[in-house]
C-alpha positions as CSV (number, residue, x, y, z in Angstrom):
1,M,-24.0,-3.5,5.1
2,P,-22.1,-3.6,1.8
3,S,-19.2,-1.3,1.1
4,A,-19.6,1.9,-0.9
5,W,-17.9,0.2,-3.9
6,V,-20.4,-2.7,-3.9
7,Q,-23.3,-0.3,-3.7
8,H,-21.9,1.8,-6.5
9,V,-21.4,-1.3,-8.7
10,K,-24.9,-2.5,-8.0
11,A,-26.5,0.8,-9.0
12,Y,-24.3,1.0,-12.1
13,Y,-25.2,-2.5,-13.1
14,Q,-29.0,-2.0,-12.6
15,A,-28.9,1.2,-14.7
16,R,-27.0,-0.5,-17.6
17,K,-29.0,-3.7,-17.3
18,K,-32.2,-1.6,-18.1
19,K,-30.6,-0.4,-21.4
20,D,-28.9,-3.7,-22.3
21,P,-30.5,-7.0,-21.0
22,N,-27.3,-8.9,-21.9
23,Y,-25.1,-6.7,-19.7
24,K,-23.0,-8.8,-17.2
25,Y,-22.2,-7.9,-13.6
26,K,-18.5,-8.7,-14.4
27,S,-18.5,-5.9,-16.9
28,A,-20.2,-3.5,-14.5
29,M,-17.3,-4.0,-12.0
30,S,-14.7,-2.9,-14.5
31,D,-16.9,-0.2,-16.1
32,A,-18.0,1.3,-12.8
33,R,-14.4,2.0,-11.9
34,A,-14.3,5.2,-14.0
35,T,-17.3,6.8,-12.3
36,Y,-16.3,5.7,-8.8
37,K,-13.0,7.4,-8.8
38,K,-14.7,10.8,-9.1
39,K,-16.6,10.1,-5.8
40,G,-13.4,8.8,-4.1
41,K,-11.4,12.0,-4.9
42,A,-13.9,14.3,-3.3
43,K,-13.7,12.2,-0.1
44,A,-9.9,12.1,-0.2
45,E,-9.7,15.9,-0.5
46,E,-11.8,16.4,2.6
47,K,-9.6,14.1,4.6
48,T,-6.4,15.9,3.5
49,A,-7.6,19.2,4.9
50,E,-6.4,18.2,8.4
51,P,-2.6,18.1,8.9
52,A,-1.2,14.7,9.8
53,P,0.3,14.3,13.3
54,K,4.1,14.4,13.3
55,K,5.9,11.1,13.9
56,R,8.8,10.7,16.3
57,K,12.1,9.8,14.7
58,R,13.7,6.6,15.8
59,R,17.2,6.6,17.2
60,K,19.7,4.8,15.0
61,L,21.3,1.7,16.5
62,A,25.1,1.5,16.8
63,S,26.6,-0.1,13.7
64,K,28.4,-3.4,13.8
65,K,32.1,-3.6,13.5
66,K,33.4,-4.3,10.0
67,N,35.6,-7.2,11.0
68,P,34.2,-8.8,14.1
69,I,36.4,-11.4,15.8
70,L,35.3,-14.8,14.6
71,P,35.2,-17.7,17.1
72,G,38.5,-19.5,17.2
73,R,40.5,-16.8,15.4
74,D,42.8,-14.1,16.7
75,E,42.8,-10.5,15.6
76,K,46.2,-11.1,13.9
77,D,44.6,-13.9,11.8
78,I,41.9,-11.6,10.7
79,E,44.3,-8.8,9.7
80,N,46.6,-11.2,7.9
81,R,44.0,-13.1,5.9
82,S,41.5,-10.3,5.5
83,L,38.7,-12.5,6.9
84,R,35.4,-11.0,7.8
């Protein structure tokens, strides 16, 4: 079964095709956008009536040290040379 958008475009195309025989389906896809949004808003308003479930907050991980000890280096080398 086609989506609601495809059904809307087909209906829009057939209505305009009766008036103008040179009307293209490509044009119907862009022109039908204006009338489809009105239908979509009504559905969206119904869905927003229910409150969304609350999400759990994630626990933050411990942050890394600013100057970790690099392999082959002492803490003194890091302090003296300001290596990261």
